C-alpha positions as CSV (number, residue, x, y, z in Angstrom):
1,M,-4.1,-17.1,-0.5
2,N,-4.2,-13.9,2.0
3,R,-3.4,-10.9,0.1
4,R,-0.2,-10.5,1.8
5,S,1.0,-13.9,-0.1
6,F,-0.9,-12.1,-3.7
7,L,1.5,-9.9,-3.4
8,R,4.5,-11.8,-2.4
9,K,3.7,-13.9,-5.4
10,S,2.8,-11.1,-7.5
11,A,5.8,-8.8,-6.9
12,G,8.1,-12.3,-7.2
13,V,10.2,-11.1,-4.0
14,T,9.8,-12.8,-1.1
15,G,10.7,-13.4,2.7
16,A,13.6,-9.9,4.1
17,G,13.2,-8.7,-0.2
18,F,9.6,-8.6,0.7
19,L,9.3,-7.2,4.4
20,A,12.3,-4.6,3.0
21,G,10.1,-4.1,-0.7
22,L,7.0,-2.7,1.7
23,G,9.0,-0.8,4.5
24,G,12.1,-0.3,3.7
25,R,14.3,3.4,3.3
26,R,15.7,4.9,0.3
27,E,17.8,7.5,-0.6
28,S,16.1,10.6,-2.6
29,A,17.5,12.9,-5.0
30,F,19.2,15.3,-2.5
31,G,19.9,13.1,0.7
32,Q,17.0,13.1,2.5
33,T,15.6,9.2,3.9
34,N,12.1,8.4,2.8
35,D,10.0,5.8,2.8
36,P,9.7,4.0,-0.5
37,Y,6.2,5.7,-1.0
38,G,5.6,8.1,1.5
39,P,5.3,11.9,0.9
40,S,8.1,13.7,-1.5
41,G,6.3,17.1,-1.5
42,S,3.7,19.1,-2.8
43,I,2.9,20.9,-5.9
44,T,1.6,23.5,-3.9
45,D,5.6,23.6,-2.4
46,V,5.8,25.8,-5.4
47,E,5.1,29.7,-5.4
48,G,1.8,30.8,-6.9
49,I,0.0,27.0,-7.1
50,K,-2.3,26.4,-5.7
51,A,-4.7,23.2,-5.9
52,G,-8.7,21.8,-4.7
53,H,-10.2,18.8,-5.6
54,F,-14.2,18.4,-5.9
55,T,-15.4,14.4,-5.1
56,D,-18.4,14.3,-5.9
57,P,-20.7,12.6,-2.1
58,R,-23.3,10.7,-5.3
59,R,-21.4,8.2,-7.0
60,P,-16.9,8.6,-7.5
61,T,-15.8,11.4,-9.9
62,G,-14.9,14.7,-9.7
63,C,-12.2,16.9,-10.4
64,T,-8.9,19.2,-9.1
65,V,-8.1,22.4,-10.2
66,I,-4.6,23.7,-10.4
67,M,-3.9,27.6,-9.9
68,A,-1.8,29.9,-10.7
69,E,-3.0,33.4,-10.3
70,E,-0.7,35.6,-11.4
71,G,-0.1,33.5,-14.3
72,A,2.0,30.4,-15.3
73,V,3.2,29.6,-19.1
74,G,1.7,27.1,-20.2
75,G,2.9,23.5,-22.0
76,V,1.5,20.3,-22.8
77,D,1.7,16.9,-24.4
78,V,-1.1,14.8,-25.6
79,R,0.6,11.0,-26.1
80,G,-2.9,8.8,-26.1
81,G,-5.2,8.1,-28.6
82,A,-8.5,8.8,-27.0
83,P,-7.4,13.1,-25.7
84,G,-10.4,14.7,-24.5
85,T,-8.9,18.5,-23.8
86,R,-9.7,22.1,-24.2
87,E,-7.6,24.4,-24.7
88,T,-4.7,23.1,-25.6
89,D,-4.3,25.3,-29.0
90,L,-3.1,28.0,-28.0
91,L,-0.3,26.3,-25.4
92,D,1.3,25.8,-29.5
93,P,4.6,28.1,-29.7
94,V,3.5,29.8,-32.1
95,N,0.1,31.2,-30.7
96,M,-0.7,34.3,-28.6
97,V,-1.4,34.2,-25.1
98,Q,1.4,33.0,-23.3
99,R,0.1,32.3,-19.9
100,V,-3.1,30.3,-18.4
101,H,-4.5,31.1,-15.3
102,A,-6.0,27.7,-14.0
103,I,-5.7,23.6,-15.2
104,V,-8.3,21.9,-14.6
105,L,-8.5,17.8,-14.6
106,S,-11.2,15.8,-14.4
107,G,-13.4,12.5,-14.8
108,G,-16.7,12.4,-16.7
109,S,-15.6,11.8,-19.9
110,A,-15.9,14.8,-22.5
111,F,-18.2,15.9,-20.1
112,G,-16.3,16.8,-17.6
113,L,-14.7,19.4,-19.7
114,D,-17.6,21.9,-18.8
115,T,-15.5,21.7,-15.5
116,A,-13.8,24.5,-16.7
117,T,-16.9,27.0,-17.1
118,G,-16.9,27.0,-13.6
119,V,-13.2,27.6,-12.9
120,M,-13.3,30.9,-15.8
121,R,-16.5,32.7,-13.5
122,Y,-14.5,31.8,-10.3
123,L,-11.1,34.0,-12.0
124,E,-13.0,36.3,-13.5
125,E,-14.4,37.3,-10.3
126,R,-11.9,37.7,-9.3
127,S,-9.9,39.5,-12.4
128,I,-7.8,37.2,-13.5
129,G,-7.2,36.6,-16.9
130,F,-5.6,37.2,-19.9
131,D,-6.6,41.2,-20.1
132,V,-8.1,42.8,-24.2
133,R,-8.8,45.7,-22.6
134,I,-12.6,44.9,-22.4
135,A,-12.1,42.5,-19.9
136,R,-10.0,39.9,-18.7
137,V,-10.2,36.6,-19.8
138,P,-9.5,33.2,-18.1
139,I,-6.9,30.4,-19.5
140,V,-8.0,27.6,-19.0
141,P,-7.3,23.9,-20.7
142,A,-8.3,21.5,-19.4
143,A,-8.0,17.4,-19.8
144,I,-10.5,14.6,-19.0
145,L,-10.4,11.0,-17.7
146,F,-13.6,8.8,-18.4
147,D,-15.0,7.3,-15.4
148,L,-18.6,7.3,-16.6
149,G,-18.8,3.4,-15.8
150,I,-17.7,3.6,-12.0
151,G,-20.8,3.4,-9.3
152,G,-23.5,2.8,-11.7
153,K,-24.9,6.5,-12.5
154,P,-23.1,7.5,-15.3
155,H,-25.8,10.6,-15.5
156,I,-22.9,12.3,-12.2
157,R,-20.1,14.1,-13.7
158,P,-18.3,17.2,-12.9
159,D,-19.7,20.2,-14.4
160,A,-19.3,23.6,-14.5
161,E,-20.2,23.4,-10.5
162,A,-18.0,21.0,-9.8
163,G,-15.0,23.4,-11.4
164,Y,-16.1,26.8,-8.8
165,Q,-16.5,24.0,-6.0
166,A,-12.7,22.9,-6.8
167,C,-11.3,26.2,-6.6
168,Q,-12.7,26.9,-3.9
169,A,-11.1,24.5,-1.9
170,A,-7.6,25.6,-3.6
171,T,-5.3,26.5,-1.3
172,A,-1.6,26.3,-1.8
173,G,-1.4,23.9,1.7
174,P,-0.4,20.3,1.1
175,V,-2.2,18.3,-1.5
176,S,-4.9,15.9,-0.4
177,E,-4.2,12.5,-2.4
178,G,-5.4,9.0,-3.6
179,S,-9.9,8.9,-4.4
180,I,-10.4,11.9,-4.3
181,G,-11.0,15.3,-7.0
182,A,-10.1,13.4,-10.8
183,G,-8.8,10.1,-8.8
184,A,-12.0,9.7,-7.5
185,G,-13.2,7.0,-10.3
186,A,-9.4,6.3,-11.4
187,T,-9.2,2.7,-12.1
188,V,-6.1,1.0,-13.4
189,G,-5.1,-2.5,-15.0
190,K,-7.9,-2.6,-17.4
191,M,-7.6,-6.1,-19.8
192,S,-9.6,-8.4,-19.7
193,V,-8.9,-12.3,-18.5
194,G,-11.0,-15.3,-18.2
195,A,-15.2,-15.3,-18.5
196,P,-16.6,-12.1,-20.7
197,G,-17.3,-9.8,-18.1
198,T,-14.8,-11.0,-14.8
199,R,-13.7,-8.0,-13.8
200,T,-9.9,-7.8,-12.9
201,A,-8.9,-3.8,-12.2
202,M,-8.0,-2.5,-9.2
203,K,-8.1,1.4,-7.4
204,G,-6.2,4.4,-9.5
205,G,-6.4,8.3,-8.0
206,I,-4.6,11.2,-8.1
207,G,-1.3,11.4,-6.5
208,N,1.5,14.2,-6.4
209,A,5.8,15.3,-5.4
210,C,7.2,18.3,-5.7
211,F,11.9,17.8,-6.0
212,T,13.6,20.8,-4.6
213,T,17.1,21.0,-6.1
214,P,20.2,23.2,-2.9
215,E,19.8,25.8,-5.1
216,G,15.5,26.1,-4.9
217,L,14.7,24.8,-8.5
218,R,11.2,23.4,-7.6
219,V,9.8,20.6,-9.8
220,G,6.4,18.9,-9.0
221,A,3.6,17.3,-10.5
222,I,0.0,15.5,-10.2
223,V,-1.4,13.0,-11.9
224,A,-4.6,11.5,-11.4
225,V,-4.3,7.8,-12.8
226,N,-6.3,6.2,-14.4
227,A,-4.4,3.5,-17.4
228,V,-5.5,0.4,-18.8
229,G,-2.0,-0.6,-17.9
230,D,-0.1,-1.9,-14.8
231,V,1.5,0.7,-12.2
232,Y,5.1,0.1,-11.7
233,D,7.2,0.7,-8.7
234,P,10.3,1.0,-11.5
235,D,13.0,1.2,-8.6
236,T,12.5,-2.4,-8.4
237,G,10.5,-3.5,-11.2
238,R,7.3,-4.4,-8.9
239,V,3.8,-4.3,-10.2
240,L,1.8,-2.2,-7.9
241,A,-1.3,-2.2,-8.8
242,G,-3.1,-3.8,-12.0
243,A,-4.9,-5.9,-13.1
244,R,-5.4,-9.4,-10.8
245,M,-6.1,-13.2,-12.4
246,P,-10.0,-14.0,-11.6
247,D,-7.9,-16.8,-9.1
248,G,-7.0,-13.8,-7.4
249,S,-3.7,-15.6,-7.8
250,G,-1.4,-12.7,-8.9
251,F,-1.1,-10.0,-11.3
252,V,-1.4,-10.7,-15.7
253,Y,1.1,-8.7,-15.7
254,V,-0.5,-7.3,-19.1
255,A,1.7,-6.1,-20.9
256,R,3.8,-9.7,-21.1
257,Q,0.3,-11.5,-21.3
258,I,-0.6,-8.9,-24.7
259,R,3.9,-10.5,-25.7
260,E,3.1,-13.7,-25.1
261,T,-0.3,-13.7,-26.5
262,G,-0.5,-11.3,-29.0
263,S,-4.2,-10.4,-27.9
264,L,-5.8,-7.4,-26.1
265,R,-9.0,-7.8,-24.9
266,L,-9.8,-4.9,-22.6
267,E,-12.8,-4.5,-20.8
268,A,-16.0,-3.0,-21.4
269,P,-16.2,-0.2,-20.9
270,P,-13.0,1.4,-21.9
271,G,-12.6,3.7,-19.0
272,N,-9.1,4.8,-19.3
273,T,-6.6,7.9,-19.2
274,T,-3.6,9.2,-17.4
275,I,-4.2,13.1,-17.2
276,G,-1.7,15.2,-15.4
277,V,0.0,18.5,-14.7
278,I,3.8,19.2,-14.4
279,V,4.5,22.8,-12.2
280,T,7.9,24.6,-11.6
281,N,9.3,27.2,-10.5
282,A,11.6,27.5,-13.6
283,G,11.4,30.5,-15.9
284,L,10.4,29.3,-19.3
285,N,9.2,29.8,-22.3
286,K,6.4,28.2,-24.0
287,T,8.6,26.0,-26.2
288,Q,10.7,24.9,-23.2
289,A,7.2,24.9,-21.1
290,N,5.8,22.4,-24.0
291,R,9.3,20.0,-24.0
292,I,9.1,20.1,-20.2
293,A,5.2,18.2,-21.0
294,Q,6.6,15.9,-23.9
295,V,9.7,14.5,-21.5
296,G,7.2,14.0,-18.4
297,H,5.9,11.3,-20.7
298,D,9.2,9.5,-20.1
299,G,7.9,9.1,-16.6
300,L,4.7,8.3,-16.9
301,A,5.8,4.9,-19.9
302,R,8.1,4.2,-17.3
303,A,5.5,3.4,-13.9
304,I,2.7,2.3,-16.4
305,N,3.1,-0.4,-18.7
306,P,1.4,-0.2,-20.8
307,A,1.1,3.5,-21.7
308,H,-0.3,5.6,-24.7
309,L,-2.4,3.4,-26.0
310,Q,-5.7,3.9,-28.5
311,A,-8.3,3.5,-25.8
312,D,-6.1,6.4,-23.5
313,G,-6.4,9.9,-23.3
314,D,-3.0,10.8,-21.9
315,T,-2.3,14.2,-21.4
316,L,0.4,16.7,-19.6
317,F,0.3,20.0,-19.0
318,T,3.6,22.7,-17.9
319,M,3.2,25.6,-15.6
320,A,6.0,27.4,-15.0
321,T,5.5,30.2,-12.8
322,G,9.0,32.3,-13.3
323,T,9.5,32.7,-9.8
324,W,12.9,31.2,-9.4
325,E,16.1,33.8,-10.6
326,G,18.5,30.8,-10.9
327,D,20.0,30.0,-14.7
328,V,17.5,27.8,-16.5
329,N,19.4,24.0,-17.1
330,L,16.4,22.4,-19.3
331,S,17.8,18.8,-19.1
332,L,17.9,19.2,-15.2
333,V,14.4,20.1,-15.1
334,S,12.9,17.7,-17.4
335,I,14.8,14.9,-15.9
336,L,13.3,16.0,-12.2
337,A,9.8,16.2,-14.2
338,A,9.9,12.8,-15.3
339,E,10.3,11.8,-11.8
340,A,8.3,13.9,-10.2
341,V,5.1,12.6,-13.0
342,T,6.3,8.4,-11.9
343,R,6.4,10.0,-8.2
344,A,3.2,11.3,-8.8
345,I,1.6,8.2,-10.0
346,I,3.1,5.9,-7.3
347,R,2.0,8.3,-5.1
348,A,-1.8,7.9,-6.2
349,I,-1.9,4.4,-6.2
350,V,-0.6,4.4,-3.0
351,T,-2.9,6.9,-1.0
352,A,-6.2,5.3,-3.6
353,D,-9.3,3.6,-1.3
354,G,-10.8,0.9,-2.5
355,L,-14.7,0.5,-3.8
356,P,-16.6,-2.1,-4.8
357,G,-14.3,-4.9,-7.0
358,Y,-11.7,-2.4,-7.6
359,P,-9.3,-3.6,-4.8
360,S,-7.1,-0.9,-3.8
361,Y,-2.8,-1.0,-2.5
362,S,-3.4,-0.8,0.8
363,D,-6.4,-3.3,0.9
364,L,-3.7,-5.9,-0.5
365,N,-1.3,-5.7,1.5
366,E,-3.1,-4.9,4.6
367,G,-2.1,-7.5,7.5
């Protein structure tokens, strides 16, 4: 079965409908006509936000930094059962510090939290941080995903120098997507089917999106996608990437397989977790920023099924710069945040490059 036949069968779409699903066009939220999976803006459309990647040339892993040098009100919501995070407690609205200066997304499992140390060094050198009178302390929360099993060299993982280099690469230009930074070693669809040791997963990555209303409100998200579950286009119900049948005949459909068999067998080692940052120019307080992170997980769950499992560490942060002076409609911001998370997840999948044994969306949709 060729690749186009594989996608035709697995998507449940035939003929003209299949071709329209790949190349059709549809209206965006604000009237612009876009390729269904084409670019949808960048988180750096939000004033004051910079982003940069470090990708290790020695094996597929890396980190991504999202910076707000003037500070941004932060929030967080952790939904996965196996999180690896740093500085999430200070984002609780009852705690003192109000603003963050950067957030790091990293591969490398818990070792990757060391990247935040390099980001702190970069910011301290530029006198950016929370003023405690005798020093400025950069506030840098972080979250990691598990990619130690990709590339055969688990001793290579992002460190403080990787975080520093990601800062050096950070710009206010469009954010690169796919198999880069925190998405370099990301994979999706890790349900084990067939003989033990059979690999059925596909390549994940990192993607971003940003929506702008006619009034100038901007809400975006950047997400590194390394999920147990399959990744869907919720508008069509089509699986874009996920666990594949061992014979190449289509997708397993992880949630359906679990429902029908009553069993869950994950690939070993269980390298998972989807992490991201929602950014907005709205003027939010910490309570509101945390609320936006909570609702952002709706967008994650619409695009990834199943999500928030015990082997996932799914975590979303919020950064609100407050540079937009309009009145905040929290429900509107929430809706756009969830949509941006979904869109960023899709962008992560369609821009990823495959690795040996881990085909990408593009690999299965070419020619």
